[in-house]
C-alpha positions as CSV (number, residue, x, y, z in Angstrom):
1,M,-19.9,4.4,-25.6
2,S,-21.4,7.5,-23.9
3,I,-19.7,8.6,-20.7
4,D,-21.2,11.0,-18.3
5,L,-18.3,12.7,-16.5
6,M,-20.6,15.0,-14.7
7,T,-21.6,12.3,-12.1
8,P,-23.0,14.3,-9.2
9,V,-20.7,14.4,-6.1
10,L,-22.8,12.6,-3.5
11,P,-22.3,12.6,0.3
12,V,-20.1,9.8,1.6
13,V,-22.1,6.8,2.8
14,G,-20.4,5.2,5.7
15,Q,-20.4,3.6,9.1
16,G,-17.6,2.7,11.5
17,Q,-16.2,2.8,15.0
18,A,-12.8,2.1,16.5
19,A,-14.1,-0.1,19.3
20,G,-17.1,-2.4,19.7
21,P,-18.7,-4.8,17.2
22,T,-17.3,-4.9,13.6
23,L,-19.7,-4.6,10.6
24,T,-21.7,-7.7,9.7
25,E,-22.0,-8.8,6.1
26,A,-25.6,-7.6,6.1
27,E,-24.5,-4.2,7.2
28,I,-21.8,-4.1,4.5
29,A,-24.4,-5.1,1.9
30,A,-26.7,-2.3,3.1
31,L,-23.9,0.3,2.8
32,I,-23.0,-0.9,-0.7
33,A,-26.6,-0.6,-1.7
34,A,-26.9,2.9,-0.2
35,G,-23.5,4.1,-1.6
36,L,-23.8,2.7,-5.1
37,G,-27.5,2.9,-5.6
38,P,-27.6,6.5,-6.6
39,L,-24.8,6.1,-9.1
40,P,-25.6,5.6,-12.9
41,L,-24.3,2.1,-13.1
42,D,-27.3,0.3,-14.7
43,G,-26.2,-1.3,-17.9
44,R,-22.7,0.2,-17.6
45,R,-19.3,-1.4,-17.8
46,V,-17.7,-1.1,-14.4
47,L,-14.0,-1.7,-13.6
48,L,-13.5,-2.9,-10.0
49,I,-10.0,-2.1,-8.8
50,V,-8.8,-4.2,-5.9
51,P,-5.6,-5.0,-3.9
52,D,-3.5,-8.1,-4.2
53,A,-3.0,-10.6,-1.3
54,T,-0.5,-8.4,0.5
55,R,-3.3,-6.4,2.0
56,T,-5.6,-7.6,4.8
57,M,-9.3,-7.4,3.9
58,P,-12.2,-9.8,3.4
59,L,-12.1,-9.3,-0.4
60,P,-14.2,-12.4,-1.1
61,L,-17.0,-10.9,1.0
62,F,-16.8,-7.5,-0.8
63,F,-16.6,-9.2,-4.2
64,R,-19.7,-11.3,-3.5
65,Q,-21.7,-8.3,-2.3
66,L,-20.6,-6.1,-5.1
67,M,-21.6,-8.7,-7.7
68,A,-24.9,-9.1,-5.9
69,H,-25.5,-5.4,-6.3
70,L,-24.1,-4.8,-9.8
71,L,-25.3,-7.8,-11.8
72,P,-29.0,-7.4,-11.1
73,R,-28.6,-3.8,-12.4
74,G,-27.3,-5.1,-15.7
75,A,-23.9,-3.7,-15.0
76,Q,-20.9,-5.5,-16.7
77,P,-18.1,-5.7,-14.1
78,D,-14.5,-6.8,-14.4
79,V,-11.8,-6.9,-11.8
80,L,-8.4,-5.3,-12.1
81,V,-5.7,-6.1,-9.4
82,A,-3.8,-2.9,-8.5
83,L,-0.4,-4.5,-8.4
84,G,1.7,-1.4,-8.6
85,T,5.0,-3.2,-9.4
86,H,4.2,-6.4,-7.5
87,P,4.4,-9.7,-9.5
88,P,1.3,-10.6,-11.5
89,L,-1.0,-13.3,-10.1
90,S,-1.7,-16.6,-11.8
91,E,-5.2,-17.6,-12.7
92,P,-5.5,-19.8,-9.5
93,E,-4.1,-16.9,-7.4
94,L,-6.7,-14.5,-8.9
95,L,-9.5,-16.9,-8.1
96,K,-8.2,-17.5,-4.6
97,L,-8.0,-13.7,-4.0
98,L,-11.7,-13.4,-4.7
99,G,-12.7,-16.6,-2.8
100,L,-13.6,-18.5,-6.0
101,T,-13.0,-21.8,-7.6
102,A,-12.8,-22.2,-11.3
103,A,-16.2,-24.0,-11.3
104,H,-17.8,-21.3,-9.1
105,K,-16.5,-18.6,-11.3
106,A,-17.8,-20.2,-14.5
107,A,-21.2,-20.8,-13.0
108,A,-21.8,-17.6,-11.1
109,Y,-19.7,-15.0,-12.9
110,P,-19.0,-16.2,-16.4
111,G,-18.7,-12.7,-17.9
112,V,-16.5,-11.2,-15.2
113,R,-12.8,-10.9,-16.3
114,L,-10.0,-11.1,-13.7
115,L,-7.1,-8.9,-14.8
116,N,-3.6,-8.1,-13.7
117,H,-2.1,-4.6,-14.0
118,Q,1.0,-4.4,-16.2
119,W,3.1,-1.5,-15.1
120,D,6.1,-2.3,-17.2
121,D,4.3,-2.8,-20.6
122,P,4.1,0.4,-22.5
123,A,1.4,-1.0,-24.8
124,A,-0.8,-1.5,-21.7
125,L,-0.5,2.1,-20.6
126,L,-2.1,5.4,-21.5
127,T,-0.6,8.9,-21.0
128,L,-3.2,11.1,-19.4
129,G,-1.1,14.2,-19.3
130,V,1.9,15.8,-17.5
131,L,2.0,17.3,-14.1
132,P,4.2,20.3,-14.7
133,A,7.5,20.9,-12.8
134,A,6.4,24.2,-11.3
135,E,3.3,22.6,-9.8
136,M,5.4,19.7,-8.5
137,G,7.8,22.1,-6.9
138,A,5.0,23.9,-5.2
139,L,3.4,20.7,-3.9
140,T,6.7,19.2,-2.7
141,G,8.0,22.4,-1.0
142,G,10.8,22.4,-3.6
143,L,12.1,18.9,-2.7
144,L,11.4,17.6,-6.3
145,T,10.9,19.8,-9.3
146,A,10.3,17.9,-12.5
147,D,7.7,17.3,-15.1
148,V,5.9,14.0,-14.2
149,P,4.1,12.1,-17.0
150,V,0.9,10.6,-15.7
151,T,0.5,7.1,-17.2
152,L,-2.3,4.7,-16.3
153,N,-3.6,1.3,-17.4
154,R,-5.3,2.0,-20.7
155,L,-8.1,-0.5,-19.7
156,I,-9.8,2.4,-18.0
157,L,-11.0,3.6,-21.4
158,D,-13.0,0.4,-21.9
159,Y,-15.2,1.2,-18.9
160,D,-17.9,3.7,-18.0
161,H,-17.2,3.8,-14.3
162,L,-14.2,3.0,-12.1
163,L,-14.8,1.6,-8.6
164,I,-12.0,1.3,-6.0
165,C,-12.4,-1.4,-3.3
166,G,-9.6,-1.5,-0.8
167,P,-8.6,-1.1,2.8
168,V,-6.9,2.0,4.4
169,F,-3.8,1.5,6.6
170,P,-1.0,3.8,7.8
171,H,1.5,3.8,4.8
172,E,5.1,4.6,4.5
173,V,4.8,6.7,1.3
174,A,1.2,8.0,1.2
175,G,0.7,8.5,4.9
176,F,-2.3,6.3,4.7
177,S,-3.0,3.8,1.9
178,G,-6.2,3.6,-0.1
179,G,-8.3,6.0,-2.1
180,N,-6.5,7.4,-5.2
181,K,-3.5,5.4,-4.3
182,Y,-5.2,2.5,-6.1
183,F,-4.7,4.5,-9.3
184,F,-1.2,5.9,-8.4
185,P,0.8,3.7,-8.1
186,G,-1.8,0.8,-8.1
187,I,-2.5,0.8,-11.9
188,A,0.1,3.4,-13.0
189,G,3.3,3.5,-15.0
190,A,6.8,3.8,-13.7
191,E,7.2,7.6,-13.9
192,V,4.7,8.6,-11.3
193,I,5.6,5.5,-9.1
194,D,9.3,6.5,-9.1
195,F,8.5,10.2,-8.4
196,T,6.2,9.6,-5.5
197,H,8.4,6.9,-3.9
198,W,11.6,8.9,-4.1
199,L,9.8,11.9,-2.7
200,G,8.7,9.8,0.2
201,A,12.3,8.8,0.8
202,L,13.3,12.5,0.8
203,I,10.6,13.3,3.4
204,T,11.2,9.9,5.2
205,N,8.9,7.2,6.4
206,Y,9.3,8.5,9.9
207,A,7.8,11.8,9.0
208,L,5.1,10.5,6.6
209,I,3.6,7.3,8.0
210,G,0.2,7.8,9.7
211,V,-0.1,11.4,8.5
212,A,-3.2,12.1,6.3
213,D,-2.2,15.5,4.7
214,T,1.0,14.8,2.8
215,P,2.5,16.2,-0.4
216,I,2.3,12.7,-1.9
217,R,-1.4,12.4,-1.2
218,A,-1.8,15.8,-2.9
219,I,0.1,14.5,-6.0
220,M,-2.0,11.3,-6.1
221,D,-5.2,13.3,-6.0
222,R,-4.0,15.8,-8.6
223,A,-3.0,12.9,-10.9
224,A,-6.4,11.3,-10.4
225,S,-8.1,14.5,-11.5
226,L,-6.8,13.7,-15.0
227,I,-8.7,10.4,-15.3
228,P,-11.4,10.7,-18.0
229,R,-13.9,8.5,-16.3
230,P,-16.2,8.8,-13.2
231,R,-14.6,7.2,-10.2
232,H,-15.8,6.2,-6.7
233,A,-14.3,4.2,-3.9
234,L,-15.3,1.8,-1.2
235,C,-12.7,2.5,1.6
236,S,-12.6,0.0,4.4
237,V,-10.8,-0.1,7.8
238,V,-10.0,-3.7,8.7
239,T,-8.2,-5.7,11.3
240,G,-8.0,-9.4,12.1
241,A,-11.2,-8.8,14.1
242,G,-13.2,-7.7,11.0
243,V,-14.3,-4.6,9.2
244,H,-14.4,-1.7,11.6
245,G,-15.7,0.8,9.0
246,L,-16.7,1.2,5.4
247,Y,-17.0,4.6,3.5
248,I,-18.4,4.9,0.0
249,G,-18.2,8.0,-2.2
250,A,-15.7,10.1,-4.2
251,P,-12.3,8.6,-3.6
252,E,-10.9,11.7,-1.9
253,A,-13.8,12.1,0.5
254,A,-14.3,8.4,1.3
255,W,-10.6,8.0,1.9
256,A,-10.5,10.9,4.3
257,E,-13.2,9.3,6.4
258,A,-11.5,5.9,6.4
259,A,-8.1,7.5,7.2
260,A,-9.6,9.2,10.2
261,L,-10.9,5.9,11.5
262,S,-7.6,4.1,10.6
263,S,-5.7,6.6,12.8
264,Q,-7.7,5.3,15.7
265,V,-7.7,1.6,14.8
266,H,-4.2,1.1,13.4
267,I,-1.9,3.2,15.6
268,R,-0.7,1.8,18.9
269,W,0.8,4.4,21.2
270,H,3.6,3.6,23.6
271,A,5.0,5.4,26.6
272,Q,8.6,4.9,25.7
273,P,10.8,3.6,22.9
274,Y,12.3,0.1,22.9
275,R,15.8,-1.2,22.5
276,Q,14.7,-4.3,20.6
277,V,11.6,-5.0,18.5
278,L,10.7,-8.4,17.0
279,A,8.4,-7.9,14.0
280,V,6.8,-11.2,13.1
281,L,5.6,-11.1,9.5
282,P,2.5,-12.9,8.4
283,E,2.6,-15.4,5.5
284,M,1.2,-12.9,3.1
285,Y,4.6,-11.1,2.9
286,T,6.7,-13.5,0.8
287,E,9.3,-10.9,-0.3
288,L,11.3,-8.2,1.5
289,W,9.8,-5.7,-1.0
290,V,6.5,-5.9,1.0
291,G,7.9,-7.5,4.2
292,G,9.8,-4.2,4.8
293,K,6.5,-3.0,6.3
294,G,7.8,-4.7,9.5
295,M,10.3,-1.9,9.6
296,Y,8.1,1.0,8.4
297,K,5.5,0.4,11.1
298,T,7.9,0.0,14.0
299,E,10.7,2.4,13.2
300,P,9.1,5.3,15.2
301,V,9.1,3.2,18.4
302,I,12.7,1.9,18.3
303,A,15.2,3.8,20.4
304,D,18.3,5.4,18.9
305,G,20.9,2.6,18.4
306,G,18.2,-0.1,18.9
307,E,17.5,-3.1,16.8
308,L,14.6,-4.3,14.7
309,I,14.5,-8.0,14.0
310,I,12.2,-9.0,11.1
311,Y,11.2,-12.6,11.8
312,A,9.8,-14.5,8.7
313,P,11.3,-17.9,8.1
314,H,9.0,-18.3,5.1
315,L,10.4,-15.2,3.3
316,R,13.1,-16.3,0.8
317,E,13.2,-13.6,-1.8
318,I,14.1,-9.9,-1.8
319,S,11.9,-9.0,-4.8
320,A,10.9,-10.9,-7.9
321,T,10.6,-7.6,-9.7
322,H,13.3,-5.5,-8.4
323,G,15.8,-8.0,-6.8
324,R,18.6,-7.3,-9.3
325,V,18.5,-3.6,-8.6
326,I,18.4,-4.0,-4.9
327,A,21.4,-6.4,-5.1
328,A,23.3,-3.7,-7.0
329,I,22.5,-0.8,-4.6
330,G,21.9,-2.4,-1.3
331,Y,19.9,-1.0,1.7
332,H,21.1,2.3,2.9
333,V,20.0,5.5,4.6
334,R,18.7,8.3,2.5
335,D,21.9,10.5,2.6
336,Y,24.1,7.6,1.4
337,F,22.3,7.9,-1.9
338,L,21.9,11.7,-1.9
339,K,25.5,12.4,-1.3
340,Q,26.5,10.0,-4.1
341,W,23.7,10.9,-6.5
342,D,25.8,10.8,-9.6
343,K,26.5,7.2,-8.8
344,F,22.9,6.2,-8.1
345,Q,20.5,8.5,-10.1
346,Q,20.3,6.1,-13.1
347,Y,18.6,3.4,-10.9
348,P,14.8,3.4,-10.6
349,W,14.0,6.0,-8.0
350,G,11.2,4.0,-6.5
351,V,13.6,1.1,-5.7
352,I,16.1,3.6,-4.1
353,G,13.2,4.9,-2.1
354,H,12.3,1.4,-0.9
355,A,16.0,0.8,0.1
356,T,15.9,3.8,2.4
357,Y,12.6,2.9,4.0
358,V,13.9,-0.5,5.1
359,K,17.2,0.9,6.4
360,G,15.5,3.8,8.1
361,A,16.8,7.2,9.2
362,G,20.5,7.9,9.7
363,T,23.5,9.8,8.5
364,Y,26.3,9.5,5.9
365,E,29.4,11.6,6.6
366,N,32.9,11.3,5.4
367,G,32.1,7.9,3.8
368,I,30.7,6.5,7.0
369,E,27.1,5.4,7.2
370,R,25.4,5.5,10.6
371,P,21.8,4.2,10.6
372,R,19.7,5.2,13.6
373,V,18.3,1.6,13.9
374,N,20.0,-1.7,13.2
375,V,17.8,-3.9,11.0
376,T,18.4,-7.6,11.2
377,L,16.7,-10.3,9.1
378,A,15.7,-13.6,10.6
379,T,14.2,-15.0,7.4
380,G,14.8,-17.6,4.8
381,L,17.5,-15.3,3.2
382,S,21.0,-16.5,3.9
383,A,23.7,-14.7,6.0
384,D,25.7,-14.0,2.8
385,V,22.6,-12.4,1.1
386,C,21.9,-10.3,4.1
387,R,25.5,-9.0,4.3
388,A,25.5,-8.3,0.5
389,I,22.5,-6.1,0.8
390,N,23.8,-4.3,3.9
391,L,21.4,-5.8,6.5
392,G,22.0,-7.9,9.6
393,Y,21.4,-11.6,9.8
394,R,20.1,-13.9,12.5
395,D,19.2,-17.6,12.2
396,P,15.4,-17.7,12.7
397,A,15.8,-21.1,14.4
398,T,17.4,-19.2,17.3
399,I,14.3,-17.1,17.9
400,D,11.2,-18.0,19.8
401,P,8.6,-15.3,19.3
402,A,6.6,-16.5,22.3
403,A,9.5,-15.7,24.5
404,W,9.2,-12.0,23.6
405,A,5.7,-11.6,24.8
406,N,4.9,-9.3,27.7
407,R,8.5,-8.0,28.1
408,E,7.9,-4.4,27.3
409,G,9.1,-3.4,30.7
410,E,12.5,-4.9,29.7
411,G,12.7,-2.7,26.6
412,L,11.6,-5.6,24.3
413,L,8.5,-5.3,22.0
414,L,6.8,-8.1,20.1
415,D,4.7,-7.3,17.1
416,P,3.1,-10.7,16.5
417,H,1.4,-9.6,13.2
418,A,3.6,-7.0,11.8
419,G,3.0,-4.8,8.8
420,E,-0.3,-3.0,9.4
421,T,-0.3,-1.6,12.9
422,L,1.8,1.5,13.3
423,H,3.7,1.9,16.6
424,R,4.5,5.4,17.9
425,V,5.8,6.9,21.1
426,R,3.4,9.3,22.7
427,N,4.6,12.9,22.9
428,A,7.8,12.0,20.9
């Protein structure tokens, strides 16, 4: 297989606006043709890297239009789901993700393979190199200084070109999701996942989320520079109304354009903080591991001593992948772990990071933990489970989300579709 790593850096092709009509399918098809047309994809094997069902985007539309562009060019595309450490999808779930039935897949796309990332299988991973401790210390401002092995799904070596296709939202670790985050942690091994997620915990969600220029984004981009294949990205900005923007180009440049639009589309500014926030999680969040986004996106707008209630009667699991570790360590503020590091450092750093994101900011002094915000779960998790993991509990049957609407003047905020819109207090 002959690989041309000297693919020319082309200008970003894109279109978007924060307000007004969203992009039509015809406009999206035209952008795909304009953005991918100049790339040397004819007859090439192309790996399409996409999100799982915990991200909002019309992936069936994008898949359909990408296939309509690639297959006539003789390209040989496959699809890899960038799971990070999320659970793998079954064959029916993979088909549903792309808007297919088994019969449709067999008739229209018989040669396209649908693949899960396997983050915890050493045989499925490839070591690209090591990010040296001195460089990591410089990028993190001295917060973390360690050699970081860069491991990635070895499937990338089977392809001539890598195409990311995913949305961009404010994100608790990376500032904004998308771009090279689909490689790290999307299809990466544990080392770089743990390093970046614990670094995010040290900096805190409060300081990172909705910020484009972060140390973690710099590390993701640096790690991506080690990938020995040409790579491009289709970065979209999406709400329930549709696709507000699409940018196609080198992952770093396309992501930067999409993040700028996301900062206009996905951040809601408030005049004052709230004493109580009800975050209603959509059905796509079936675990607290991803449902914690209800906290990440609302933490900045909750008053000191206030309460967040995560409302999700359908959520009945902490994490299929990491549940045992979370049960062992619980949810705590960052300093609870830092000041007892000898006790906790053997646990996966990425899981510890998640535990701090959900609990939020706070202090730990003289054995007493004081979170800034009280986090209460009104979910399918029992009171005993909530107490065991150091979170509050309310019976979801006692909550009527409709009764929270339009009560902002009383210090109550309803987020009816929590997890993707970031709430911030203006001038805070």
